[in-house]
C-alpha positions as CSV (number, residue, x, y, z in Angstrom):
1,X,0.0,0.0,0.0
2,X,1.3,3.5,-0.8
3,X,2.2,6.1,1.9
4,X,-1.0,8.2,1.7
5,X,-3.3,5.2,1.7
6,X,-1.6,3.6,4.7
7,X,-1.5,6.8,6.6
8,X,-5.3,7.4,6.2
9,X,-6.0,3.8,7.1
10,X,-4.0,4.1,10.3
11,X,-5.8,7.2,11.6
12,X,-9.3,6.5,10.3
13,X,-11.8,5.1,12.9
14,X,-15.5,4.3,12.6
15,X,-17.5,4.8,9.5
16,X,-17.8,8.0,7.4
17,X,-21.2,9.7,7.1
18,X,-22.7,11.9,4.4
19,X,-25.9,13.5,3.3
20,X,-27.5,16.0,1.1
21,X,-28.4,19.5,2.4
22,X,-30.8,21.7,0.5
23,X,-31.9,25.2,1.5
24,X,-33.6,28.1,-0.3
25,X,-32.4,31.6,0.3
26,X,-32.2,33.2,2.7
27,X,-30.5,30.7,5.0
28,X,-27.7,30.7,7.5
29,X,-26.4,27.6,9.2
30,X,-23.8,27.0,11.9
31,X,-21.6,23.9,11.9
32,X,-20.0,23.1,15.3
33,X,-16.6,21.4,15.6
34,X,-16.7,17.7,14.7
35,X,-14.4,15.1,16.1
36,X,-12.6,14.3,12.9
37,X,-12.7,15.8,9.4
38,X,-15.5,17.2,7.3
39,X,-16.3,18.3,3.8
40,X,-18.8,20.3,1.8
41,X,-19.3,20.1,-2.0
42,X,-21.6,22.5,-3.8
43,X,-23.9,20.7,-6.2
44,X,-26.2,23.6,-7.1
45,X,-26.3,27.3,-6.3
46,X,-23.6,29.0,-4.3
47,X,-22.8,30.0,-0.7
48,X,-20.2,31.5,1.6
49,X,-18.1,29.8,4.3
50,X,-17.5,32.1,7.3
51,X,-14.7,30.8,9.6
52,X,-14.3,32.0,13.1
53,X,-11.1,33.7,12.1
54,X,-10.1,34.8,8.6
55,X,-11.8,35.9,5.5
56,X,-15.1,34.4,4.2
57,X,-14.7,31.9,1.3
58,X,-17.0,32.0,-1.7
59,X,-18.1,28.5,-2.9
60,X,-19.6,27.8,-6.3
61,X,-20.9,24.7,-8.1
62,X,-18.4,21.9,-8.0
63,X,-16.2,23.5,-5.3
64,X,-14.9,21.3,-2.5
65,X,-14.3,22.5,1.0
66,X,-12.4,20.2,3.3
67,X,-11.9,20.7,7.1
68,X,-9.1,18.2,8.2
69,X,-9.7,18.9,11.9
70,X,-13.5,19.5,11.7
71,X,-13.3,23.2,12.4
72,X,-16.4,25.1,13.3
73,X,-17.8,27.5,10.7
74,X,-21.0,29.0,9.3
75,X,-22.5,28.5,5.9
76,X,-24.7,31.3,4.5
77,X,-26.3,32.0,1.2
78,X,-25.2,35.7,1.5
79,X,-22.8,37.5,3.8
80,X,-25.8,39.7,4.8
81,X,-27.9,36.7,6.0
82,X,-27.9,35.9,9.7
83,X,-27.3,32.4,11.0
84,X,-30.7,30.9,12.1
85,X,-30.0,27.2,12.5
86,X,-27.3,24.8,13.8
87,X,-26.5,21.5,12.2
88,X,-27.7,18.6,14.2
89,X,-28.5,14.9,13.6
90,X,-32.0,14.1,12.4
91,X,-32.9,17.5,11.0
92,X,-34.8,17.9,7.7
93,X,-32.6,17.7,4.6
94,X,-34.6,20.2,2.6
95,X,-36.4,23.3,3.7
96,X,-38.4,25.0,1.0
97,X,-38.3,28.8,0.7
98,X,-38.9,31.6,-1.8
99,X,-35.3,32.2,-2.8
100,X,-32.5,30.5,-4.9
101,X,-32.0,26.8,-4.2
102,X,-28.6,25.6,-2.9
103,X,-27.7,22.0,-2.7
104,X,-24.6,20.7,-0.9
105,X,-23.1,17.3,-0.4
106,X,-21.7,17.2,3.2
107,X,-19.8,14.5,5.0
108,X,-17.7,13.7,8.0
109,X,-14.9,11.2,8.8
110,X,-14.0,10.0,12.3
111,X,-10.3,10.2,12.9
112,X,-8.2,8.9,15.8
113,X,-8.0,11.8,18.3
114,X,-5.4,10.6,20.8
115,X,-2.5,10.6,18.3
116,X,-2.4,12.4,15.0
117,X,-0.2,12.2,11.9
118,X,1.9,15.1,10.6
119,X,0.3,14.6,7.2
120,X,-2.9,16.1,8.6
121,X,-1.3,18.3,11.3
122,X,0.3,20.5,8.6
123,X,-2.9,21.1,6.7
124,X,-4.7,24.4,7.0
125,X,-8.1,24.5,8.8
126,X,-9.9,25.0,5.6
127,X,-8.9,23.6,2.2
128,X,-10.7,25.1,-0.8
129,X,-10.5,23.1,-4.0
130,X,-12.3,25.3,-6.7
131,X,-13.9,23.5,-9.6
132,X,-11.7,24.2,-12.6
133,X,-12.0,22.5,-16.0
134,X,-9.6,19.7,-16.5
135,X,-8.3,19.8,-12.8
136,X,-8.6,16.7,-10.6
137,X,-10.9,14.6,-12.8
138,X,-10.8,11.7,-10.3
139,X,-12.0,13.9,-7.5
140,X,-14.8,15.2,-9.7
141,X,-15.8,11.7,-10.7
142,X,-16.0,10.6,-7.0
143,X,-18.1,13.5,-6.2
144,X,-20.5,12.7,-9.0
145,X,-20.7,9.0,-7.9
146,X,-21.4,9.9,-4.3
147,X,-24.1,12.5,-5.2
148,X,-25.9,10.0,-7.4
149,X,-25.9,7.3,-4.8
150,X,-27.2,9.6,-2.1
151,X,-29.8,11.3,-4.3
152,X,-31.2,8.0,-5.6
153,X,-30.3,5.1,-3.4
154,X,-30.3,1.7,-5.2
155,X,-29.6,-1.9,-4.2
156,X,-26.0,-1.9,-2.9
157,X,-25.9,1.8,-2.0
158,X,-25.3,1.0,1.7
159,X,-22.0,-0.6,0.7
160,X,-21.2,1.8,-2.2
161,X,-21.5,5.0,-0.2
162,X,-18.9,4.3,2.5
163,X,-16.5,3.0,-0.2
164,X,-16.9,6.1,-2.3
165,X,-16.5,8.3,0.8
166,X,-13.1,6.6,1.6
167,X,-12.0,7.2,-2.0
168,X,-13.2,10.8,-1.9
169,X,-11.0,11.5,1.2
170,X,-7.9,10.2,-0.6
171,X,-8.8,12.2,-3.8
172,X,-9.2,15.4,-1.8
173,X,-5.8,15.0,-0.1
174,X,-4.2,13.9,-3.4
175,X,-5.6,17.0,-5.1
176,X,-4.3,19.3,-2.3
177,X,-0.8,17.8,-2.3
178,X,-0.7,18.0,-6.1
179,X,-1.5,21.7,-6.0
180,X,1.0,22.3,-3.2
181,X,3.8,20.5,-5.0
182,X,3.4,23.1,-7.8
183,X,4.0,25.9,-5.3
184,X,6.6,24.7,-2.9
185,X,9.0,21.9,-2.0
186,X,8.4,21.8,1.8
187,X,5.9,19.9,3.9
188,X,4.4,16.6,2.9
189,X,3.8,17.7,-0.7
190,X,7.6,18.0,-0.8
191,X,8.0,14.6,0.9
192,X,6.0,12.9,-1.8
193,X,7.9,14.7,-4.5
194,X,11.4,14.0,-3.1
195,X,12.4,10.6,-4.3
196,X,14.8,10.0,-1.4
197,X,12.4,11.0,1.3
198,X,9.5,9.1,-0.4
199,X,11.7,5.9,-0.6
200,X,12.6,6.2,3.1
201,X,9.0,6.6,4.1
202,X,7.9,3.6,2.0
203,X,10.6,1.5,3.7
204,X,9.4,2.5,7.2
205,X,5.8,1.8,6.3
206,X,6.6,-1.6,4.7
207,X,8.7,-2.8,7.7
208,X,7.8,-0.9,10.9
209,X,9.4,-3.8,12.9
210,X,12.8,-3.4,11.5
211,X,15.5,-1.9,13.7
212,X,16.0,1.1,11.5
213,X,19.0,3.4,11.5
214,X,19.3,6.7,9.5
215,X,22.2,5.0,7.6
216,X,20.0,2.1,6.6
217,X,17.3,4.5,5.4
218,X,19.9,6.6,3.6
219,X,21.2,3.5,1.7
220,X,17.6,2.7,0.6
221,X,17.1,6.3,-0.4
222,X,20.4,6.4,-2.3
223,X,21.7,9.5,-0.4
224,X,24.0,10.0,2.5
225,X,22.8,9.8,6.1
226,X,23.2,13.5,6.6
227,X,21.4,14.4,3.4
228,X,18.5,12.2,4.2
229,X,18.2,13.5,7.7
230,X,18.2,17.1,6.4
231,X,15.7,16.6,3.7
232,X,13.5,14.4,5.8
233,X,13.3,17.0,8.6
234,X,12.6,19.7,6.1
235,X,9.6,17.9,4.5
236,X,8.1,15.5,7.1
237,X,8.8,17.8,10.0
238,X,10.6,15.5,12.3
239,X,13.8,13.4,12.2
240,X,13.7,9.9,10.5
241,X,13.8,7.9,13.7
242,X,11.2,10.0,15.4
243,X,8.9,9.2,12.5
244,X,9.8,5.5,12.8
245,X,8.5,5.6,16.4
246,X,5.4,7.6,15.4
247,X,4.5,5.1,12.6
248,X,5.1,2.1,14.9
249,X,2.7,3.6,17.5
250,X,0.0,4.5,14.9
251,X,0.3,0.9,13.5
252,X,0.0,-0.6,16.9
253,X,-3.0,1.5,17.7
254,X,-4.7,0.3,14.6
255,X,-3.9,-3.3,15.3
256,X,-5.2,-2.9,18.9
257,X,-8.4,-1.2,17.6
258,X,-9.1,-3.4,14.6
259,X,-7.8,-6.9,15.4
260,X,-7.8,-9.5,18.1
261,X,-4.0,-10.0,18.0
262,X,-2.4,-10.5,21.4
263,X,-0.3,-7.7,22.9
264,X,2.8,-9.8,22.3
265,X,1.9,-10.2,18.6
266,X,1.2,-6.5,18.2
267,X,4.5,-5.7,20.0
268,X,6.4,-7.9,17.6
269,X,4.6,-6.4,14.5
270,X,6.0,-3.0,15.4
271,X,9.5,-4.0,16.4
272,X,9.4,-4.6,20.2
273,X,10.9,-7.8,21.6
274,X,8.9,-7.7,24.8
275,X,5.4,-6.7,25.8
276,X,6.9,-4.6,28.6
277,X,9.0,-2.4,26.3
278,X,6.1,-2.0,23.9
279,X,3.7,-1.1,26.7
280,X,6.1,1.5,28.0
281,X,6.5,3.1,24.6
282,X,2.8,3.0,23.8
283,X,1.8,4.6,27.1
284,X,4.4,7.3,26.6
285,X,2.7,8.2,23.3
286,X,-1.0,7.6,24.1
287,X,-1.1,8.1,27.8
288,X,-2.7,4.7,28.5
289,X,-1.5,1.1,28.5
290,X,-2.2,-0.9,25.3
291,X,-4.8,-3.1,27.0
292,X,-6.6,-0.1,28.4
293,X,-6.6,1.5,25.0
294,X,-8.1,-1.6,23.4
295,X,-10.8,-1.9,26.1
296,X,-11.7,1.8,26.1
297,X,-15.3,2.3,24.9
298,X,-15.0,5.1,22.3
299,X,-18.4,5.2,20.7
300,X,-18.5,7.5,17.8
301,X,-20.6,10.6,18.4
302,X,-23.5,11.5,16.2
303,X,-22.4,14.1,13.7
304,X,-24.6,16.3,11.7
305,X,-23.7,16.5,8.0
């Protein structure tokens, strides 16, 4: 599996949710913080996103707005319209009114909250991907598929919608990193574009249990130890061996959450010879012992989309 896919798989929890939202002007709607990531796609009409801080963002047909940390915000048909409702589960999808119709496709992803990944940490609170002819055709295709399945559910839609949502998340991130790689060589966009850093990341992801050294990773990347360390820190944001530990712990958390593997088996999968050493490292990162993390009841909250 590639770096981006593995990273999203490691931090994703629960099942994504989505739905259609239709209002007729005038309308103003508040979206509280969600425990994960969220998105809006304008299918018809237009609207404004009003963040708590910063300038309002105009959204038109086909535009995608992604909130990697579920930031609170308002959506309004016009900057002159007051907010009169707050998003909440179970509300009506469409409220008929006298003005122009706006239809949005909205969704949310539950992400692990106790330990994040720098690939999401570096993203801005709001990512706006405007609809432009010829740009990001895969993203546009996923949006069209999802909108069709939600608007007219058919046999198999219950399985198709979550799968399309997972794909949509990857396509949103891919589109963002593609755009950033055209502008700068730092951050994770730079990591994906740097052959040496990308090779080192793939190696760590493929073999988290290996006793990695910077020299080993440099050999795989085809550059000196010092060069890899410098380029890795400049793009990923932390030294190579610090990232090895982070990836081991994220992998362990996923195994604890999603499998019945014994603690000893999980420890070995991520490079620890003893349960004691693994438990100590895990508690240092997550604040709880591995067994407690596994037993913790972490029911996903209801999220309005």
